[in-house]
Backbone as ProteinMPNN parsed JSONL, in Angstrom:
{"seq_chain_A": "MTTSSKSIGNWLADFEREAFRLETLDDYSKSGGMEAYQAFLAGEPQPESYRTAGWITTVGNAVRSGKRIYRVHVLARPLTDYLRFELSWGYRRNMTAGEEFYILDTTVQGNPIADAPDFWMFDERAVGTMSYTQDGGYTGSEFVGEDRLPDFLTFRDTAMEHAVPFAEWWSKYGE", "coords_chain_A": {"N_chain_A": [[95.46, 84.757, 120.638], [96.786, 86.507, 118.084], [95.668, 89.244, 116.035], [96.21, 91.168, 114.501], [98.445, 90.854, 113.227], [97.713, 90.487, 110.469], [96.153, 91.949, 107.763], [93.155, 93.462, 106.513], [92.245, 92.635, 104.348], [94.211, 90.74, 103.974], [92.697, 88.811, 106.005], [90.429, 88.865, 104.264], [90.784, 87.276, 102.476], [91.741, 84.58, 103.393], [89.858, 84.127, 105.592], [87.53, 81.266, 106.928], [84.795, 80.727, 107.745], [82.843, 83.098, 107.384], [82.308, 86.057, 106.558], [81.499, 88.946, 107.601], [80.022, 92.422, 107.307], [79.724, 95.813, 108.543], [78.018, 98.883, 107.79], [78.285, 102.174, 107.867], [78.019, 104.761, 106.763], [77.015, 107.407, 104.586], [78.49, 108.022, 102.743], [81.295, 106.954, 100.887], [82.424, 107.628, 99.0], [85.162, 108.792, 98.426], [87.004, 106.416, 98.711], [87.191, 105.238, 96.512], [86.606, 103.337, 93.146], [85.82, 105.622, 91.957], [86.016, 106.626, 88.847], [83.385, 104.528, 88.363], [81.393, 105.938, 89.967], [81.546, 108.609, 89.325], [80.547, 108.21, 86.386], [78.311, 107.05, 87.076], [76.89, 108.9, 88.156], [76.612, 110.785, 85.73], [74.667, 109.25, 84.147], [75.791, 107.399, 82.764], [76.537, 104.446, 81.114], [77.892, 101.355, 83.432], [81.119, 101.24, 83.878], [83.311, 98.963, 82.194], [85.4, 98.244, 83.472], [84.524, 98.559, 86.12], [82.337, 96.869, 86.29], [83.46, 94.271, 86.291], [85.422, 94.078, 88.54], [87.793, 93.384, 90.706], [86.535, 92.438, 93.235], [84.163, 91.091, 92.643], [85.132, 88.424, 91.567], [86.867, 87.663, 94.123], [84.174, 87.581, 96.108], [82.766, 85.867, 94.485], [84.613, 83.415, 94.621], [84.524, 82.275, 96.937], [82.19, 82.533, 98.123], [81.54, 79.751, 96.413], [83.165, 78.186, 97.29], [81.706, 77.555, 99.847], [81.637, 79.5, 101.733], [80.592, 82.463, 103.745], [79.783, 85.777, 102.821], [78.659, 88.513, 103.664], [76.743, 91.489, 104.445], [75.602, 94.145, 106.678], [73.947, 97.245, 106.33], [73.511, 100.489, 107.603], [71.261, 102.776, 106.964], [69.295, 106.039, 106.166], [66.784, 107.709, 104.77], [65.679, 110.137, 102.613], [68.094, 108.823, 100.084], [71.983, 109.473, 99.723], [73.239, 110.351, 96.767], [75.678, 109.108, 97.007], [75.011, 106.559, 97.866], [72.455, 105.795, 96.579], [74.304, 104.976, 94.2], [75.988, 103.138, 95.226], [73.667, 101.134, 96.034], [72.482, 100.794, 94.042], [74.12, 100.175, 91.691], [76.625, 98.913, 92.93], [75.547, 97.08, 95.203], [73.861, 95.217, 93.802], [75.42, 94.568, 91.805], [77.439, 92.667, 93.198], [75.91, 91.006, 94.584], [75.309, 89.388, 92.49], [77.322, 87.663, 92.832], [77.184, 86.019, 94.581], [77.351, 87.842, 97.691], [75.491, 88.723, 100.314], [72.913, 90.946, 101.21], [72.159, 93.357, 103.632], [69.723, 95.845, 104.61], [69.456, 97.911, 106.996], [67.279, 100.53, 107.843], [66.786, 103.53, 109.167], [64.944, 105.448, 108.865], [62.21, 105.945, 109.824], [62.878, 104.195, 112.458], [64.344, 104.536, 115.302], [68.22, 104.043, 115.651], [69.565, 101.331, 116.259], [71.847, 100.67, 116.79], [73.594, 102.815, 117.405], [76.233, 103.419, 117.917], [78.31, 102.046, 116.88], [81.035, 101.164, 115.071], [82.302, 101.378, 111.597], [82.734, 98.724, 110.779], [84.546, 95.095, 109.543], [84.34, 91.564, 110.189], [85.711, 88.535, 111.026], [84.754, 85.347, 110.992], [83.819, 85.094, 113.283], [85.76, 85.839, 114.962], [88.013, 87.732, 114.694], [87.705, 91.2, 114.452], [88.027, 93.814, 112.592], [88.191, 97.293, 112.775], [86.919, 100.144, 110.873], [88.354, 103.151, 109.15], [87.243, 106.617, 108.271], [87.331, 109.84, 106.259], [85.82, 112.265, 106.198], [84.546, 112.984, 103.963], [84.469, 110.495, 103.246], [86.818, 109.203, 102.827], [88.614, 106.378, 102.935], [90.793, 105.914, 105.473], [92.436, 104.001, 107.046], [92.66, 100.649, 108.711], [91.838, 99.164, 111.917], [92.498, 96.522, 114.415], [90.96, 95.062, 116.649], [90.503, 94.513, 120.307], [90.417, 90.976, 121.823], [89.09, 91.19, 123.793], [87.232, 92.799, 123.354], [85.674, 91.166, 121.023], [82.958, 90.311, 121.978], [81.232, 92.989, 122.433], [81.081, 93.359, 119.292], [80.032, 91.285, 118.724], [77.699, 91.554, 119.498], [76.676, 94.213, 117.865], [76.935, 92.973, 115.414], [74.754, 91.198, 115.427], [72.347, 92.387, 116.537], [72.23, 94.446, 114.394], [71.112, 92.223, 112.376], [68.53, 91.655, 113.482], [67.507, 93.689, 113.349], [67.479, 94.308, 110.595], [66.33, 94.233, 106.876], [66.424, 92.181, 104.164], [68.188, 93.359, 101.392], [67.013, 92.871, 98.698], [64.021, 92.861, 99.386], [64.086, 95.565, 100.762], [64.931, 97.188, 98.578], [62.847, 96.913, 97.034], [60.766, 97.77, 97.327], [61.884, 100.742, 98.318], [64.116, 101.211, 96.579], [65.713, 102.979, 93.178]], "CA_chain_A": [[95.613, 84.743, 119.58], [96.822, 88.166, 117.466], [94.631, 89.264, 114.89], [96.8, 92.479, 114.19], [99.797, 90.492, 112.175], [96.863, 90.132, 109.459], [95.095, 92.963, 107.151], [91.809, 93.04, 106.19], [92.847, 92.156, 102.824], [94.681, 88.742, 104.311], [91.401, 88.014, 106.403], [88.851, 88.377, 103.208], [91.726, 86.074, 101.503], [91.839, 83.744, 104.504], [88.524, 83.551, 106.469], [87.07, 80.071, 106.991], [82.981, 80.371, 107.591], [81.805, 83.848, 107.264], [83.198, 87.592, 106.994], [80.61, 89.951, 107.925], [80.851, 94.068, 107.291], [78.73, 96.962, 108.803], [78.378, 100.033, 106.757], [77.1, 103.233, 108.852], [78.156, 106.18, 106.123], [75.708, 107.63, 103.626], [79.646, 108.447, 101.674], [82.395, 106.382, 100.607], [82.764, 108.136, 97.484], [86.499, 108.695, 97.837], [87.286, 105.377, 98.909], [87.49, 103.982, 95.045], [85.478, 103.401, 92.072], [85.269, 107.184, 91.615], [85.236, 105.981, 87.757], [82.359, 104.322, 88.187], [80.597, 106.681, 90.285], [81.214, 109.465, 88.175], [79.44, 107.532, 85.324], [76.629, 106.766, 87.659], [76.158, 110.285, 88.135], [76.454, 111.283, 84.826], [73.974, 108.792, 83.326], [76.381, 106.647, 81.924], [76.849, 102.82, 81.416], [78.803, 100.971, 83.883], [82.528, 101.003, 83.166], [83.615, 97.613, 82.23], [86.406, 98.273, 84.671], [83.594, 98.392, 87.574], [81.377, 95.273, 86.523], [84.233, 92.982, 86.149], [86.182, 94.215, 89.16], [88.274, 92.049, 91.733], [85.964, 91.671, 94.152], [83.31, 90.228, 92.264], [86.101, 87.593, 92.236], [86.651, 87.574, 95.472], [83.243, 87.121, 96.434], [82.605, 84.671, 94.102], [85.152, 81.821, 94.915], [84.687, 82.557, 98.432], [80.638, 81.353, 98.26], [81.754, 78.599, 95.718], [83.926, 77.381, 98.549], [81.034, 77.362, 100.88], [81.492, 80.418, 102.812], [79.572, 83.524, 103.359], [80.008, 87.206, 102.645], [76.993, 89.674, 103.952], [76.78, 92.985, 105.246], [74.306, 95.32, 106.702], [74.323, 99.197, 105.743], [72.488, 101.39, 108.248], [71.029, 104.329, 106.238], [67.931, 106.737, 106.158], [65.736, 107.893, 103.181], [66.198, 109.955, 101.089], [69.582, 108.279, 99.608], [72.465, 110.421, 98.793], [73.828, 110.935, 95.548], [76.794, 108.004, 96.775], [74.125, 105.501, 98.696], [71.888, 105.529, 95.096], [75.008, 104.374, 93.264], [76.269, 101.991, 95.823], [72.798, 99.925, 96.177], [71.582, 100.163, 92.429], [75.043, 99.436, 90.75], [77.161, 98.181, 94.101], [75.022, 95.437, 95.722], [73.504, 94.244, 92.81], [76.505, 93.546, 91.19], [78.071, 91.878, 94.509], [74.367, 89.999, 94.634], [75.572, 87.897, 91.307], [78.427, 86.902, 92.527], [76.397, 86.012, 96.237], [77.45, 88.545, 98.268], [74.203, 89.297, 100.986], [72.97, 92.713, 102.007], [70.986, 93.602, 104.382], [69.283, 97.235, 105.138], [68.696, 98.71, 108.794], [66.424, 101.55, 107.766], [66.632, 104.223, 110.467], [64.58, 106.422, 108.606], [61.469, 105.579, 111.014], [62.798, 103.718, 113.644], [65.866, 104.857, 116.022], [69.553, 103.062, 115.012], [69.827, 100.504, 117.887], [73.631, 100.309, 117.263], [74.186, 104.085, 116.781], [77.505, 103.688, 118.569], [78.966, 100.923, 115.764], [81.854, 101.652, 113.941], [82.313, 100.244, 110.368], [83.589, 96.711, 110.64], [84.705, 93.636, 109.474], [84.385, 90.811, 111.084], [86.007, 87.606, 110.574], [84.552, 83.992, 111.787], [83.528, 85.411, 114.699], [87.022, 85.936, 116.198], [88.53, 89.151, 114.235], [87.148, 92.465, 114.263], [88.837, 95.017, 112.044], [87.503, 98.834, 112.97], [87.627, 100.757, 109.722], [87.979, 104.948, 109.969], [87.096, 107.484, 107.407], [87.848, 110.974, 106.217], [84.163, 112.978, 106.416], [84.26, 112.818, 102.834], [84.131, 109.072, 102.36], [87.8, 108.664, 102.281], [89.086, 105.553, 103.598], [92.038, 105.965, 106.154], [93.241, 102.6, 107.533], [91.965, 99.5, 110.004], [92.614, 98.631, 113.073], [91.819, 95.166, 115.237], [90.796, 95.254, 117.999], [91.647, 92.639, 120.669], [89.546, 89.754, 121.758], [88.363, 91.736, 124.946], [85.738, 93.73, 122.77], [84.767, 90.91, 120.28], [81.829, 90.119, 122.367], [80.498, 94.309, 121.971], [81.1, 93.588, 118.018], [79.448, 90.311, 118.159], [76.517, 92.344, 119.58], [76.884, 95.096, 116.867], [76.333, 92.335, 114.498], [73.552, 90.271, 115.776], [71.528, 93.842, 116.572], [71.677, 94.958, 113.141], [70.439, 91.483, 111.726], [67.88, 91.532, 114.301], [67.05, 94.872, 112.689], [67.903, 94.974, 109.038], [65.554, 93.689, 105.906], [66.699, 91.55, 103.064], [68.325, 93.997, 100.589], [65.917, 92.82, 97.726], [63.178, 93.344, 99.387], [63.948, 96.841, 101.028], [65.286, 97.811, 97.508], [61.582, 96.283, 95.779], [60.018, 99.375, 98.25], [62.645, 102.13, 98.192], [64.796, 101.187, 95.152], [64.921, 103.673, 92.419]], "C_chain_A": [[95.908, 86.215, 119.039], [96.54, 87.984, 115.962], [95.369, 90.422, 113.724], [97.721, 91.965, 113.141], [99.046, 90.445, 110.781], [96.3, 91.445, 108.869], [93.957, 92.432, 106.815], [91.646, 92.372, 104.682], [92.997, 90.187, 103.164], [93.507, 88.358, 104.768], [90.644, 87.768, 105.014], [89.856, 87.429, 102.6], [91.055, 84.74, 102.038], [90.773, 82.829, 105.082], [88.156, 82.112, 106.16], [86.014, 79.913, 107.152], [82.621, 81.552, 106.785], [82.348, 85.333, 107.352], [81.718, 88.56, 106.475], [80.744, 91.641, 108.159], [79.412, 94.938, 107.832], [79.63, 98.022, 108.403], [77.283, 100.669, 107.833], [77.494, 104.665, 108.198], [77.393, 106.106, 104.993], [77.156, 107.637, 102.171], [80.636, 108.104, 101.13], [82.447, 106.484, 99.585], [84.645, 108.276, 96.859], [87.28, 107.689, 98.46], [87.657, 104.339, 97.782], [86.783, 104.278, 94.496], [85.012, 104.649, 91.867], [85.06, 107.144, 89.888], [83.726, 106.078, 87.534], [80.887, 105.612, 88.665], [80.346, 107.827, 89.651], [80.242, 109.338, 86.957], [78.372, 107.175, 85.72], [75.708, 108.097, 87.879], [75.815, 111.116, 87.107], [75.124, 110.337, 83.522], [74.544, 107.906, 82.661], [76.234, 105.139, 82.248], [78.017, 102.792, 82.601], [79.731, 100.723, 83.48], [82.801, 99.271, 83.229], [84.548, 97.155, 83.561], [86.156, 97.691, 86.161], [82.725, 96.908, 87.508], [82.591, 93.996, 86.38], [85.526, 92.96, 87.249], [86.091, 93.182, 90.173], [87.684, 91.638, 92.625], [84.624, 90.767, 93.997], [83.981, 88.471, 92.432], [86.182, 86.677, 93.289], [85.907, 86.955, 96.307], [82.798, 85.619, 95.836], [83.257, 83.474, 94.227], [84.911, 82.056, 96.014], [83.067, 82.057, 98.741], [80.937, 80.093, 97.692], [82.297, 77.679, 96.614], [82.808, 77.124, 99.711], [80.993, 78.674, 102.42], [80.653, 81.366, 102.5], [80.086, 84.798, 103.661], [78.846, 87.849, 102.712], [77.717, 90.672, 104.486], [75.458, 93.934, 105.177], [74.792, 96.717, 106.497], [73.25, 99.514, 106.662], [72.54, 102.91, 107.59], [69.564, 105.025, 106.613], [67.814, 107.324, 105.044], [65.838, 109.201, 103.317], [67.37, 109.512, 100.796], [70.305, 109.701, 99.312], [72.715, 109.757, 97.689], [75.043, 108.85, 95.563], [75.621, 106.49, 97.182], [73.155, 104.965, 97.133], [73.02, 104.623, 94.172], [75.682, 103.108, 94.121], [75.45, 100.646, 96.212], [72.38, 99.794, 95.054], [72.577, 99.408, 91.75], [76.139, 98.497, 91.63], [76.862, 96.57, 94.297], [74.649, 94.737, 94.973], [74.265, 93.633, 91.899], [77.004, 92.673, 91.705], [77.196, 90.335, 94.377], [74.606, 88.866, 93.469], [76.364, 86.817, 92.213], [78.181, 85.954, 93.816], [77.098, 86.735, 97.242], [75.886, 88.599, 99.01], [74.517, 90.136, 101.53], [71.964, 92.896, 102.596], [70.67, 94.648, 104.702], [68.704, 97.456, 106.39], [68.76, 100.535, 108.08], [65.967, 102.571, 108.774], [65.755, 105.484, 110.2], [63.181, 106.296, 109.35], [61.588, 105.065, 112.494], [64.527, 104.215, 113.824], [66.824, 103.506, 115.801], [70.062, 102.709, 116.881], [71.251, 100.226, 118.099], [74.355, 101.613, 116.563], [75.799, 104.294, 117.103], [78.404, 102.67, 117.874], [79.502, 102.108, 115.124], [81.247, 100.775, 112.629], [83.284, 99.429, 110.712], [83.934, 95.737, 110.143], [84.881, 92.084, 110.469], [84.334, 89.301, 110.343], [85.531, 85.826, 111.3], [84.362, 84.114, 113.26], [84.728, 85.453, 115.492], [87.574, 87.294, 116.051], [87.737, 89.824, 114.051], [88.071, 93.839, 114.352], [87.93, 96.367, 111.587], [87.908, 99.673, 111.256], [87.254, 102.018, 109.964], [87.894, 105.584, 108.448], [87.078, 108.889, 107.747], [85.94, 111.779, 106.677], [83.542, 112.905, 104.973], [84.029, 111.979, 102.039], [85.373, 108.779, 101.968], [88.48, 107.83, 103.159], [90.615, 105.645, 104.337], [93.193, 104.901, 106.962], [91.937, 101.562, 108.786], [92.413, 99.666, 111.047], [91.812, 97.687, 114.058], [92.17, 95.715, 116.495], [90.796, 93.815, 119.008], [90.384, 92.0, 121.578], [88.655, 89.943, 123.058], [86.734, 92.427, 124.733], [84.831, 93.025, 121.408], [82.894, 90.953, 120.608], [80.929, 91.761, 121.847], [80.344, 94.106, 120.288], [80.015, 92.144, 117.837], [77.965, 90.706, 118.38], [75.594, 93.324, 118.254], [76.025, 94.066, 115.99], [75.134, 91.894, 114.622], [72.227, 91.451, 116.046], [71.554, 94.244, 114.974], [71.128, 93.666, 112.235], [69.367, 91.351, 111.835], [66.969, 92.261, 113.424], [66.306, 95.233, 110.997], [66.627, 93.716, 108.778], [66.671, 93.099, 105.01], [66.965, 92.59, 102.053], [67.436, 94.165, 99.479], [64.841, 93.481, 98.034], [63.059, 94.83, 99.993], [63.949, 97.325, 99.51], [63.473, 98.035, 96.5], [60.889, 97.651, 96.208], [60.735, 100.625, 97.965], [63.642, 102.095, 96.988], [64.267, 102.717, 94.198], [65.264, 103.602, 91.183]], "O_chain_A": [[95.265, 87.127, 119.558], [96.877, 87.175, 115.098], [95.15, 90.504, 112.515], [97.801, 92.644, 112.118], [99.819, 90.353, 109.827], [95.894, 92.162, 109.784], [93.694, 91.23, 106.787], [90.754, 91.637, 104.258], [92.43, 89.132, 102.881], [92.987, 87.486, 104.071], [90.292, 86.638, 104.675], [89.2, 86.529, 102.077], [90.207, 84.037, 101.489], [90.652, 81.605, 105.14], [88.502, 81.722, 105.045], [85.701, 78.789, 106.759], [82.153, 81.371, 105.661], [82.852, 85.659, 108.427], [81.174, 88.734, 105.385], [81.457, 92.1, 109.051], [78.263, 94.648, 107.498], [80.84, 98.246, 108.443], [76.246, 100.271, 108.364], [77.36, 105.675, 108.888], [77.093, 105.052, 104.431], [76.935, 107.359, 100.993], [81.204, 109.092, 100.664], [82.534, 105.454, 98.917], [85.2, 108.071, 95.78], [88.39, 108.087, 98.816], [88.144, 103.211, 97.862], [86.086, 105.253, 94.774], [83.822, 104.814, 91.599], [83.987, 107.603, 89.494], [83.022, 106.923, 86.982], [79.896, 105.981, 88.035], [79.199, 108.178, 89.375], [79.376, 110.149, 86.628], [77.432, 106.949, 84.958], [74.498, 108.312, 87.826], [74.984, 112.016, 87.235], [74.832, 110.729, 82.392], [73.834, 107.432, 81.775], [75.902, 104.676, 83.339], [78.827, 103.695, 82.81], [79.68, 99.902, 82.564], [82.512, 98.535, 84.172], [84.477, 96.193, 84.325], [86.784, 96.986, 86.951], [82.537, 96.102, 88.419], [82.262, 92.811, 86.402], [86.467, 92.179, 87.105], [85.169, 92.445, 90.524], [88.0, 90.538, 93.078], [84.132, 90.004, 94.829], [83.518, 87.574, 93.137], [85.815, 85.511, 93.435], [86.298, 86.095, 97.097], [82.566, 84.584, 96.461], [82.627, 82.444, 93.985], [86.117, 81.946, 96.233], [82.858, 81.207, 99.606], [80.627, 79.149, 98.419], [81.927, 76.507, 96.688], [83.196, 76.348, 100.584], [80.523, 78.649, 103.557], [80.019, 81.418, 101.446], [80.782, 84.969, 104.662], [78.02, 87.737, 101.806], [78.886, 90.746, 104.866], [74.692, 94.305, 104.288], [75.958, 97.111, 106.528], [72.169, 98.929, 106.587], [73.381, 103.808, 107.637], [68.796, 104.43, 107.37], [68.791, 107.458, 104.308], [66.182, 109.489, 104.463], [68.079, 110.049, 101.647], [69.759, 110.718, 98.885], [72.418, 108.565, 97.613], [75.128, 107.935, 94.745], [75.719, 105.463, 96.511], [73.252, 103.809, 96.719], [72.625, 103.668, 93.503], [75.854, 102.066, 93.489], [75.924, 99.56, 96.546], [71.836, 98.722, 94.79], [72.334, 98.307, 91.256], [76.519, 97.438, 91.131], [77.375, 95.51, 93.938], [74.895, 93.539, 95.12], [74.049, 92.576, 91.307], [77.205, 91.673, 91.017], [77.551, 89.172, 94.186], [74.181, 87.711, 93.527], [76.172, 85.606, 92.32], [79.051, 85.113, 94.043], [77.67, 85.876, 97.913], [74.975, 88.507, 98.187], [75.549, 90.432, 102.131], [70.856, 92.621, 102.137], [71.536, 94.928, 105.53], [67.55, 97.174, 106.71], [69.669, 101.347, 107.903], [64.822, 102.489, 109.219], [65.721, 106.423, 110.996], [63.162, 107.51, 109.554], [60.832, 105.305, 113.436], [65.473, 104.267, 113.038], [66.446, 102.335, 115.771], [70.498, 103.244, 117.9], [71.796, 99.752, 119.096], [75.207, 101.656, 115.676], [76.473, 105.194, 116.602], [79.441, 102.478, 118.509], [79.09, 103.218, 114.786], [80.323, 99.968, 112.529], [84.493, 99.594, 110.877], [83.044, 95.008, 110.58], [85.685, 91.908, 111.384], [83.514, 88.878, 109.528], [86.261, 85.344, 112.166], [84.706, 83.352, 114.164], [84.69, 85.105, 116.672], [87.659, 88.028, 117.036], [86.773, 89.364, 113.44], [88.554, 94.536, 115.244], [87.253, 96.536, 110.573], [89.009, 99.687, 110.706], [86.283, 102.325, 110.656], [88.478, 105.018, 107.524], [86.914, 109.332, 108.884], [85.214, 111.437, 107.61], [82.334, 112.793, 104.765], [83.648, 112.035, 100.87], [85.472, 108.159, 100.909], [88.981, 108.347, 104.157], [91.586, 105.41, 103.617], [94.364, 105.062, 107.305], [90.873, 101.82, 109.348], [93.433, 100.337, 111.204], [90.684, 97.975, 114.46], [93.032, 96.371, 117.078], [90.98, 92.631, 118.722], [89.459, 92.73, 121.934], [87.752, 89.177, 123.395], [85.706, 92.537, 125.402], [83.888, 93.557, 120.822], [81.961, 91.369, 119.922], [80.069, 91.687, 120.969], [79.388, 94.744, 119.848], [79.29, 92.046, 116.847], [77.086, 90.299, 117.621], [74.433, 93.223, 117.857], [74.81, 94.158, 115.818], [74.338, 92.284, 113.768], [71.115, 91.132, 115.625], [70.422, 94.272, 114.49], [70.612, 94.068, 111.192], [68.718, 90.997, 110.851], [65.974, 91.797, 112.868], [65.378, 95.869, 110.498], [66.137, 92.864, 109.52], [67.812, 93.543, 105.138], [65.885, 92.959, 101.593], [67.035, 95.287, 99.171], [64.471, 94.463, 97.39], [61.986, 95.394, 99.779], [62.915, 97.893, 99.16], [63.1, 98.891, 95.698], [60.529, 98.488, 95.379], [60.148, 101.529, 97.371], [63.894, 103.185, 96.475], [63.212, 103.348, 94.271], [64.616, 104.205, 90.327]]}, "name": "protein", "num_of_chains": 1, "seq": "MTTSSKSIGNWLADFEREAFRLETLDDYSKSGGMEAYQAFLAGEPQPESYRTAGWITTVGNAVRSGKRIYRVHVLARPLTDYLRFELSWGYRRNMTAGEEFYILDTTVQGNPIADAPDFWMFDERAVGTMSYTQDGGYTGSEFVGEDRLPDFLTFRDTAMEHAVPFAEWWSKYGE"}
């Protein structure tokens, strides 16, 4: 099977059962949503374009058709400004469409997947690793070969084993 002929966007449109995302960074601010992030920092309301972003439609359509989209974010407190934005605006918004979120909080425990990169995994068969600049700018993705799939299944399973549902985590640590 060749996965390199499809982009992450293609996989998000075509996956059959589940899409899993591992997030490991404290800042994705240069990867999109800058208007909303600036509004958040300024204490302004969410821009309409942010509240009705295409991702909400993508997630909603997938979930309504019986598919699962879920992610784990590895983080430590105190939260960066960007994480406060992503969690309080982004995650809470996306949950309304059916996306599931989990937090692997490394504030008081070690990171059991410290060597894991950011990635998307589709139907437990295709993995696209994601690259970013130091200041959170997305620089691209690369699909790994099937021989690496067991490593990424282990990253996902370990992350899920150590993570807690976002709503539970947010009720304790959210702002």
